[in-house]
Structure formats: C-alpha cells, structure tokens
C-alpha positions as CSV (number, residue, x, y, z in Angstrom):
1,M,-100.8,102.7,-73.3
2,K,-103.7,101.2,-74.8
3,M,-105.7,103.2,-77.4
4,Q,-108.8,102.8,-75.4
5,D,-107.0,104.0,-72.1
6,R,-105.8,107.3,-74.0
7,M,-109.5,107.8,-75.2
8,E,-110.8,107.8,-71.7
9,S,-107.7,109.8,-70.3
10,K,-108.7,112.5,-72.9
11,N,-111.9,112.6,-72.2
12,E,-111.4,113.1,-68.3
13,L,-108.9,115.7,-69.1
14,T,-111.5,117.5,-71.3
15,A,-114.1,116.9,-68.8
16,L,-111.6,118.7,-66.1
17,C,-110.8,121.8,-68.4
18,N,-115.1,121.8,-69.0
19,T,-115.2,121.7,-65.1
20,V,-112.6,124.0,-64.2
21,R,-113.8,126.8,-67.1
22,I,-117.4,126.7,-65.0
23,L,-116.0,126.8,-61.7
24,V,-113.2,129.6,-62.3
25,S,-116.4,131.7,-63.9
26,E,-118.2,131.2,-60.3
27,R,-114.8,132.2,-58.8
28,A,-114.6,129.1,-56.9
29,Y,-111.2,128.3,-57.3
30,K,-110.8,126.2,-54.4
31,K,-113.0,123.6,-55.6
32,C,-111.0,123.2,-58.7
33,E,-107.7,122.9,-56.8
34,P,-108.2,119.0,-55.3
35,L,-109.7,118.3,-58.9
36,I,-106.5,119.6,-60.7
37,F,-104.3,118.1,-58.0
38,E,-105.9,114.7,-58.7
39,A,-105.7,114.6,-61.9
40,M,-101.8,115.9,-61.8
41,K,-101.4,112.5,-59.8
42,K,-103.7,110.3,-61.8
43,Y,-102.1,111.8,-65.2
44,P,-98.3,112.7,-64.2
45,H,-97.5,113.0,-68.0
46,A,-100.4,115.2,-69.2
47,P,-100.1,119.1,-69.7
48,E,-103.5,119.7,-69.1
49,P,-103.3,119.7,-65.3
50,H,-100.1,122.0,-65.0
51,N,-101.8,124.5,-67.5
52,L,-104.9,124.5,-65.1
53,I,-102.5,124.7,-62.0
54,G,-101.2,127.4,-63.5
55,L,-104.0,129.9,-64.3
56,L,-105.2,129.5,-60.8
57,L,-102.0,130.2,-59.5
58,E,-101.9,133.4,-61.9
59,M,-105.3,134.1,-60.5
60,Q,-104.7,134.3,-57.1
61,G,-101.4,136.3,-57.7
62,D,-98.7,134.0,-57.7
63,H,-97.0,134.5,-61.0
64,L,-93.4,133.0,-60.4
65,T,-95.6,129.3,-59.9
66,A,-97.7,130.1,-62.3
67,M,-95.0,130.4,-65.0
68,K,-93.3,127.3,-63.8
69,H,-96.6,124.8,-64.0
70,F,-97.0,126.5,-67.5
71,R,-93.5,125.6,-68.3
72,A,-94.0,122.2,-67.2
73,A,-97.2,121.6,-69.3
74,W,-95.0,122.9,-72.4
75,A,-92.2,120.6,-71.5
76,L,-94.4,117.4,-71.3
77,D,-96.1,118.3,-74.7
78,P,-94.5,121.4,-77.0
79,A,-97.0,120.7,-78.8
80,Y,-100.0,121.7,-76.2
81,V,-101.3,125.2,-77.5
82,P,-102.7,126.6,-74.4
83,A,-99.5,125.9,-72.6
84,S,-97.6,128.3,-75.6
85,H,-100.2,130.5,-75.6
86,N,-100.4,131.5,-71.8
87,L,-96.6,131.4,-71.6
88,D,-97.0,133.8,-74.0
89,H,-99.5,135.9,-72.2
90,F,-98.5,135.7,-69.0
91,G,-94.6,136.0,-69.4
92,T,-94.9,139.6,-71.1
93,F,-95.5,143.0,-69.8
94,F,-98.2,143.7,-72.8
95,S,-100.2,140.4,-72.7
96,R,-102.3,140.1,-75.9
97,G,-105.8,138.2,-75.9
98,T,-107.1,136.2,-73.0
99,W,-105.8,133.2,-71.2
100,A,-106.1,129.5,-72.1
101,I,-107.9,126.9,-70.4
102,D,-107.9,124.6,-73.3
103,E,-107.8,124.2,-77.1
104,S,-110.7,126.3,-78.0
105,D,-109.5,129.3,-76.0
106,C,-106.6,129.4,-78.6
107,P,-106.6,131.7,-81.9
108,P,-106.0,130.2,-84.9
109,E,-102.4,129.5,-86.0
110,P,-101.8,132.0,-88.9
111,K,-101.0,130.6,-92.2
112,K,-97.6,129.9,-93.0
113,D,-98.0,129.8,-96.5
114,N,-95.2,133.2,-96.6
115,F,-92.1,131.0,-97.5
116,K,-91.3,128.5,-100.0
117,L,-87.8,126.8,-100.7
118,V,-85.9,127.4,-103.7
119,Y,-82.8,125.5,-105.1
120,D,-80.4,127.3,-106.3
121,K,-78.0,125.7,-109.7
122,N,-75.6,123.8,-107.2
123,G,-79.0,122.1,-105.6
124,I,-78.9,124.2,-102.4
125,G,-82.1,124.8,-101.3
126,H,-83.1,128.5,-99.7
127,V,-86.2,129.6,-98.0
128,V,-87.5,132.8,-99.8
129,R,-90.4,135.4,-99.2
130,R,-93.4,134.2,-101.5
131,E,-94.5,137.3,-103.5
132,Q,-98.1,138.4,-103.0
133,E,-100.8,136.5,-105.9
C-alpha cells in the first residue's frame, strides 16, 4: 500500500470514528451500522471498524458478539489501544472508566520507568525495581 493510500485510509477511518461518536451520542445506532460495515469491506485489515461494531453490539446488549469484534480488532493490530481498552473494560465484572471509540478516549499509558536492568558478575541481566528517588 502506498503512503498516500495509507494516509487516505487513516483519514477515512478517523472520520468514521468521529461520525460514529456523533451518531452514538444521538443514539442513532442504526445509522452507524451501514457506515461501519462499508468500512469493514473497504478496509478488511483495519481494527477500527471491528472496534466500532463491538461498541454498537455492546450498547444493544449483544455482549458475546461484541467481545468477538473487540478481539478481532486486537488481533488485526495489537497496538491499537482502543481495542485493548474495550476488551479490558467490557471483559471484567468491575469495569473501570469508559469505553473507547478511538485513541482520544483511552487513558494515557502509565510510566514504565519503575524497573531497570542490572547485570551480575556473570554478565546475566536481572530486572529490578528502581528505588524511589
């Protein structure tokens, strides 16, 4: 895929997320479905449409199918944070926070500077917790 094509697809998928956000706020779920299904056909390897249809299904009470779509979104792109966030949010009895339409809905990643790599006298690395400085 050319760089220009990737940018166009990213822009279209971002616009789709924004449109779905507006329609969901108006509870116009049926208007969202054809837009998402069209994006699934046009971008079969994109995680965004699966994440969005998962949210719609969850709002309509179809938890099992929603979770399948969240997992499909995550499988297509494990770095797509909204899919991971929604799997975590809807896959537990005690949900934390809110669901994610796109990256703007996800909380920032916690700092991961709590550990460091220390080598022993044999040159073997060990992960140890950093002391609070």
